[in-house]
BAFI-3210 file (N, C-alpha, C; in Angstrom, 3 decimals, decimal comma, padded with zeros to 6 digits):
// residues 177
n [1|2|3|4|5|6|7|8|9|10|11|12|13|14|15|16|17|18|19|20|21|22|23|24|25|26|27|28|29|30|31|32|33|34|35|36|37|38|39|40|41|42|43|44|45|46|47|48|49|50|51|52|53|54|55|56|57|58|59|60|61|62|63|64|65|66|67|68|69|70|71|72|73|74|75|76|77|78|79|80|81|82|83|84|85|86|87|88|89|90|91|92|93|94|95|96|97|98|99|100|101|102|103|104|105|106|107|108|109|110|111|112|113|114|115|116|117|118|119|120|121|122|123|124|125|126|127|128|129|130|131|132|133|134|135|136|137|138|139|140|141|142|143|144|145|146|147|148|149|150|151|152|153|154|155|156|157|158|159|160|161|162|163|164|165|166|167|168|169|170|171|172|173|174|175|176|177]
n.u [222,129|222,159|219,410|218,671|220,010|218,717|216,078|216,425|217,204|214,876|213,043|214,084|213,739|210,941|210,328|211,252|209,700|207,348|207,978|208,859|211,177|210,434|211,280|211,303|210,746|212,412|215,485|215,040|212,601|213,466|215,272|213,548|211,565|212,319|212,282|209,640|208,373|209,272|208,088|205,398|205,181|205,701|203,553|201,388|202,003|201,563|198,795|197,878|198,628|196,883|194,161|190,963|188,759|189,656|189,796|188,008|188,945|189,691|191,832|191,137|188,241|188,298|190,002|190,781|189,486|191,329|190,717|189,704|192,041|193,509|191,816|191,855|194,547|194,635|192,758|193,717|196,234|195,862|194,279|195,967|198,144|196,979|196,139|198,456|200,825|200,118|198,624|195,848|192,411|190,683|188,129|187,632|186,080|185,707|185,419|183,227|184,701|183,635|181,819|183,265|185,119|188,122|189,348|188,315|189,428|192,161|192,278|191,630|193,875|195,902|195,072|195,289|198,066|198,989|198,088|199,606|202,163|202,158|202,056|204,564|206,178|205,516|205,459|206,642|209,704|209,290|206,771|207,288|208,919|207,234|205,628|203,647|201,013|200,687|197,754|197,124|199,294|200,043|202,482|204,724|205,863|207,819|206,368|207,710|208,735|206,312|205,724|207,145|205,604|203,189|204,095|204,995|202,629|201,238|203,005|202,764|200,119|200,331|202,166|200,618|198,721|200,425|201,024|198,523|198,511|200,476|199,164|197,320|198,711|200,033|202,722|204,259|205,037|208,467|210,449|212,358|213,936]
n.v [123,122|124,900|125,212|126,508|128,960|129,955|130,090|131,989|134,209|134,604|135,128|137,517|139,167|139,162|140,441|142,993|143,729|145,962|147,884|150,447|153,039|156,329|159,523|162,948|165,471|167,719|169,387|171,071|170,038|167,485|168,000|169,159|167,247|165,270|166,976|167,841|165,343|164,664|166,727|166,125|163,543|164,135|165,821|164,036|162,298|163,990|164,397|161,782|161,390|162,698|161,790|160,614|161,613|164,064|165,633|167,650|169,539|172,854|175,513|178,167|180,322|181,581|180,104|177,560|174,213|171,190|169,297|171,026|172,419|170,350|169,632|172,029|172,110|169,782|170,384|172,811|172,183|170,930|172,925|175,275|174,292|173,816|176,451|178,210|176,784|175,315|177,157|177,250|178,236|178,354|178,107|178,590|176,063|174,790|171,731|170,848|170,465|169,571|167,645|165,456|162,494|161,326|159,357|160,033|162,575|161,999|160,565|162,620|164,268|162,550|162,364|165,050|165,448|163,486|164,515|166,925|165,801|164,283|166,351|167,485|165,444|165,515|168,073|170,430|172,171|174,610|175,443|175,716|177,930|179,987|183,085|183,851|185,438|186,040|185,840|186,950|188,613|189,937|189,704|188,811|185,743|182,852|179,819|177,634|178,663|178,961|176,391|176,239|177,983|176,537|174,443|175,928|177,090|174,783|173,890|175,948|175,615|172,994|173,313|174,737|172,762|170,924|172,210|172,017|169,315|169,242|170,830|169,106|167,279|165,415|163,931|165,364|164,137|163,552|165,959|165,372|166,300]
n.w [117,924|115,818|115,385|117,743|117,504|115,216|116,163|118,206|116,696|115,112|117,160|118,155|115,920|115,784|118,204|117,697|115,565|114,300|116,129|115,389|115,482|115,924|114,703|115,276|112,723|112,520|113,486|115,715|116,876|117,429|119,468|121,288|121,941|124,084|126,303|126,351|126,732|129,301|130,813|130,328|131,488|134,173|134,786|134,482|136,563|138,756|138,482|138,907|141,533|143,262|145,246|144,087|145,547|146,322|144,107|143,897|145,579|146,550|147,248|147,880|147,631|145,140|143,647|141,197|141,326|142,100|140,127|138,153|137,525|136,321|134,178|132,800|132,032|130,395|128,379|127,294|126,291|123,792|122,544|122,596|121,170|118,673|118,047|118,290|117,520|115,254|113,871|113,587|113,503|116,395|118,832|122,276|124,225|126,839|128,747|131,517|134,497|136,893|136,231|135,596|136,346|138,019|136,383|133,853|133,553|133,587|131,192|129,415|129,785|128,796|126,149|125,284|125,626|123,845|121,423|121,134|121,165|118,829|116,966|117,456|116,457|113,729|112,562|110,175|109,307|107,962|108,854|111,586|111,516|110,857|111,772|114,686|116,447|119,797|121,590|124,172|124,922|122,633|121,489|118,863|117,835|116,855|115,559|116,538|118,937|120,196|121,036|123,407|124,897|125,165|126,773|129,000|129,932|130,689|132,710|134,583|135,570|136,438|138,517|140,344|140,919|142,054|144,441|145,639|146,266|148,294|150,196|151,074|152,470|150,878|149,422|146,695|143,366|142,661|141,078|138,299|136,199]
ca.u [222,677|221,715|217,996|218,601|220,398|217,651|214,942|216,786|217,153|213,469|212,437|214,560|213,066|209,539|210,274|211,483|208,720|206,287|208,454|209,613|211,582|210,076|212,125|210,700|211,259|213,326|216,451|214,417|211,661|214,252|215,807|212,448|210,753|212,560|211,861|208,183|207,986|209,521|207,038|204,165|205,210|205,595|202,178|200,543|202,276|200,864|197,363|197,622|198,930|195,749|193,029|189,780|187,875|190,205|189,799|187,143|189,596|190,125|192,417|190,403|187,008|188,561|190,915|190,230|189,670|192,394|190,184|189,647|193,419|193,891|191,028|192,381|195,784|194,310|192,046|194,497|197,374|195,439|193,822|197,109|198,932|196,279|196,095|199,746|201,837|199,621|197,996|194,446|191,410|189,937|187,439|187,567|184,836|186,216|184,445|182,970|185,480|182,815|181,060|184,212|185,857|189,573|189,676|187,999|190,387|193,432|192,148|191,728|195,281|196,642|194,662|195,910|199,504|199,202|197,895|200,781|203,315|202,077|202,452|206,017|206,769|205,178|205,503|207,753|210,487|208,678|205,688|207,907|209,517|206,196|205,312|202,284|200,775|200,111|196,545|197,103|200,349|200,228|203,843|204,888|206,908|207,762|205,557|208,603|208,732|204,983|205,772|207,563|204,457|202,276|204,693|205,027|201,257|200,970|203,820|202,176|198,963|200,831|202,775|199,505|198,179|201,436|200,815|197,298|198,923|201,148|198,176|196,569|199,708|200,406|204,033|204,181|206,071|209,743|210,814|213,619|214,622]
ca.v [124,439|125,715|125,517|127,484|130,248|130,376|130,468|133,240|135,249|134,842|135,753|138,906|139,881|139,348|141,458|144,303|143,990|146,888|148,841|151,420|154,232|157,554|160,680|164,191|165,860|168,860|169,413|171,684|169,130|166,372|168,481|169,521|166,088|164,728|167,981|167,746|164,064|164,750|167,588|165,338|162,471|164,722|166,292|162,866|161,814|164,885|164,091|160,468|161,418|163,210|160,850|161,110|162,386|165,412|166,373|168,829|170,438|174,175|176,160|179,398|180,421|182,055|179,163|176,389|172,956|170,375|168,755|172,106|172,666|169,267|169,757|173,200|171,666|168,821|171,050|173,862|171,630|170,789|174,230|176,157|173,699|174,118|177,892|178,875|175,995|174,929|178,304|176,961|179,048|177,552|178,860|177,811|175,441|173,805|170,869|171,113|169,526|169,018|166,502|164,418|161,798|161,277|158,539|160,834|163,677|161,408|160,268|163,915|164,670|161,702|162,749|166,340|165,235|162,713|165,427|167,796|164,965|163,960|167,571|167,596|164,471|165,665|169,443|170,724|173,353|175,814|175,861|176,166|179,242|180,998|183,894|183,839|186,489|185,525|186,625|187,690|189,628|190,637|189,470|187,942|184,743|181,752|178,681|176,809|179,266|178,714|175,106|176,542|178,581|175,442|173,758|176,837|177,197|173,536|173,850|176,895|174,996|171,802|173,781|175,028|171,470|170,354|172,851|171,429|168,052|169,569|171,357|167,947|166,380|164,377|164,236|165,409|163,379|164,254|166,525|164,693|166,800]
ca.w [118,131|114,699|115,625|118,841|116,935|114,320|117,007|118,874|115,677|114,784|118,337|118,171|114,838|116,185|119,262|117,103|114,507|114,680|117,115|114,623|116,210|115,220|114,959|114,790|111,412|112,508|114,598|116,894|117,530|117,967|120,734|122,181|122,315|125,420|127,288|126,368|127,326|130,745|131,367|130,244|132,483|135,510|134,953|134,690|137,918|139,683|138,365|139,508|142,964|144,035|145,317|143,377|146,423|146,501|142,846|144,085|146,537|146,096|148,424|148,183|146,842|143,785|142,990|140,524|142,049|141,516|138,881|137,170|137,058|135,417|132,950|132,105|131,378|129,333|127,295|126,636|125,547|122,390|122,052|122,345|120,091|117,414|117,806|118,144|116,833|113,938|113,216|113,314|114,196|117,354|119,876|123,519|124,653|127,800|129,431|132,930|135,302|137,978|135,727|135,205|137,393|137,870|135,206|132,664|133,470|133,161|129,760|128,724|129,809|127,871|124,794|124,980|125,459|122,616|120,292|121,013|120,842|117,396|116,243|117,593|115,540|112,317|112,040|109,265|109,669|107,400|109,741|112,834|111,280|110,650|112,954|115,209|117,433|121,036|121,829|125,436|125,011|121,366|121,005|117,704|118,055|115,888|116,004|117,363|120,267|120,767|121,747|124,774|125,572|125,519|127,920|130,139|130,428|131,397|133,926|135,526|136,219|137,132|139,764|141,258|141,341|142,936|145,740|146,202|146,879|149,562|151,135|151,564|153,059|149,910|148,850|145,232|142,658|142,598|139,779|138,005|135,003]
c.u [222,186|220,256|217,827|218,957|219,304|216,435|215,206|216,703|215,710|212,739|212,820|213,908|211,614|209,404|210,399|210,456|207,626|206,727|209,362|209,933|211,242|211,047|211,380|211,433|212,312|214,349|215,842|213,495|212,364|214,831|214,684|211,684|211,063|212,156|210,348|207,736|208,201|208,444|205,695|204,111|205,046|204,169|201,227|200,765|201,563|199,373|197,013|197,798|197,751|194,636|191,779|188,897|188,392|190,325|188,906|187,746|189,990|190,640|191,736|189,166|187,253|189,494|190,140|190,356|190,854|191,937|190,105|191,038|193,811|193,110|191,527|193,670|195,449|193,702|192,944|195,744|197,008|195,040|194,999|198,008|198,282|196,400|197,473|200,774|201,384|198,928|196,545|193,543|190,604|189,311|187,359|186,158|185,188|185,117|184,315|183,669|184,644|182,030|181,961|184,873|187,340|189,970|189,442|189,038|191,756|193,405|192,235|193,174|196,087|196,317|195,318|197,406|199,803|199,062|199,146|202,019|203,318|202,469|203,968|206,712|206,604|205,324|206,777|208,453|209,844|207,566|206,246|208,483|208,479|205,957|203,873|202,192|200,088|198,943|196,613|198,100|200,468|201,622|203,814|206,084|206,828|206,860|206,411|208,617|207,394|204,912|206,212|206,420|203,472|202,803|204,690|203,644|200,892|201,723|203,288|201,019|199,347|201,441|201,699|198,924|199,141|201,285|199,558|197,605|199,542|200,156|197,310|197,497|200,031|201,741|203,921|205,266|207,343|210,000|212,203|214,400|215,945]
c.v [125,401|126,139|126,565|128,873|130,809|130,836|131,792|134,401|135,597|135,537|137,223|139,739|140,154|140,411|142,858|144,682|144,914|147,908|149,854|152,631|155,444|158,645|161,907|164,684|166,967|168,750|170,021|170,696|167,877|166,753|168,675|168,306|165,539|165,687|167,908|166,453|164,057|165,594|166,861|164,297|163,022|165,213|165,119|162,263|162,674|164,561|162,770|160,481|161,875|162,165|161,463|161,976|163,802|166,186|167,615|169,826|171,749|174,922|177,464|179,442|180,825|181,129|178,095|175,195|172,221|169,812|169,810|172,453|171,605|169,328|170,945|172,840|170,794|169,510|172,032|173,350|171,535|172,136|175,127|175,613|174,000|175,594|178,456|178,089|175,664|176,065|178,087|177,939|178,126|178,478|178,000|177,292|174,356|172,965|171,268|170,053|168,858|167,791|165,314|163,790|161,793|160,500|159,328|161,939|163,152|161,066|161,541|164,390|163,862|162,053|164,068|166,203|164,475|163,608|166,269|166,995|164,605|165,170|167,730|166,632|164,865|167,066|169,663|172,019|174,646|176,346|176,361|177,578|180,353|181,806|183,659|184,913|185,860|186,427|187,492|188,837|190,480|190,462|188,549|187,042|183,705|180,654|177,707|177,353|179,010|177,359|175,318|177,169|177,499|174,727|174,648|176,982|175,958|173,498|174,806|176,253|173,708|172,199|174,128|173,729|170,769|170,920|172,294|170,092|168,320|170,054|170,255|166,867|165,178|164,794|164,253|164,559|164,223|164,736|166,032|165,284|167,398]
c.w [117,052|114,889|116,727|118,323|116,036|115,125|117,720|117,902|115,326|115,938|118,406|117,101|115,203|117,267|118,683|116,057|115,016|115,722|116,437|115,493|115,364|115,609|114,461|113,544|111,435|113,638|115,874|117,609|118,049|119,327|121,752|122,719|123,707|126,544|127,463|127,063|128,838|131,422|131,391|131,354|133,897|135,774|135,205|136,079|138,961|139,670|139,038|141,022|143,821|144,051|144,663|144,265|146,675|145,184|142,933|145,074|145,862|147,323|148,827|147,304|145,395|143,003|142,229|141,474|141,413|140,169|137,792|136,642|136,021|134,100|132,129|131,368|130,166|128,120|126,550|125,932|124,065|121,803|121,689|121,249|118,750|117,070|117,457|117,347|115,414|113,197|112,855|114,073|115,102|118,390|121,124|123,802|125,673|128,435|130,902|133,768|136,380|137,530|135,362|136,419|137,086|136,617|133,921|132,457|133,051|131,670|128,934|128,660|128,792|126,426|124,390|124,749|124,172|121,386|120,074|120,624|119,367|116,553|116,300|116,631|114,073|111,746|111,221|109,693|109,156|108,303|111,078|112,704|111,107|111,925|113,399|116,283|118,637|121,424|123,080|125,467|123,758|120,796|119,794|117,960|116,938|116,445|116,819|118,792|120,962|121,469|123,192|125,559|126,012|126,762|129,159|130,762|131,231|132,722|134,991|136,289|136,946|138,473|140,793|141,801|142,294|144,352|146,419|146,869|148,246|150,613|151,723|152,119|152,176|149,311|147,329|144,595|142,554|141,172|139,443|136,847|135,323]
res [x|x|x|x|x|x|x|x|x|x|x|x|x|x|x|x|x|x|x|x|x|x|x|x|x|x|x|x|x|x|x|x|x|x|x|x|x|x|x|x|x|x|x|x|x|x|x|x|x|x|x|x|x|x|x|x|x|x|x|x|x|x|x|x|x|x|x|x|x|x|x|x|x|x|x|x|x|x|x|x|x|x|x|x|x|x|x|x|x|x|x|x|x|x|x|x|x|x|x|x|x|x|x|x|x|x|x|x|x|x|x|x|x|x|x|x|x|x|x|x|x|x|x|x|x|x|x|x|x|x|x|x|x|x|x|x|x|x|x|x|x|x|x|x|x|x|x|x|x|x|x|x|x|x|x|x|x|x|x|x|x|x|x|x|x|x|x|x|x|x|x|x|x|x|x|x|x]
***
C-alpha cells in the first residue's frame, strides 16, 4: 500500500512538472487574456473550416480572397501589436497570400497569435499606461486600449472570412463567447 501511495505521488509530481501556470503581469492583462484567447481560438476555427481549394475564393473582384483575409489577420496581429501596444517603429511588408498554402497560413496565424499572447503575458503596467497615436484616426489612446484595437481589427477580418464560409455553404464555427 505504501508503494502504491508513493508511486501515485511521484506520478502526480511528474505530471505537474514543467506545467507552470503563467499569469499576466497586470490586472488588465489578466482580465484581457481569456477574451484574447477566445478570439484567437475562434479565428483559428474559421481558418481551419475553409477547405484549402477555397482559400482563393473571393466574393467580388475588389474583395480579398479568403487566404488574403487570413494572411492579413496573421500579419497584422504582430504588426499592430508591435506598433501600438509596444510602441515599436515597424513598416508594413505583408507576404503574398497567393504563394502560401492553407498549412502555411495557419502557421502564420499561430505565430501572430503567439506573439501577441506573449506580449499580453509580459507587458508591464507602465507601458500599458503610455499613450499612443493611432495612425489611421489620429486618436490618442493608451497602449492597453490598443490591445482592443488589435482584437477588433482581427475580428473585422474574421467576420468577413466567416461570411465567405457561408457563401460556400460551409457552416461557420459557432461563436461561443
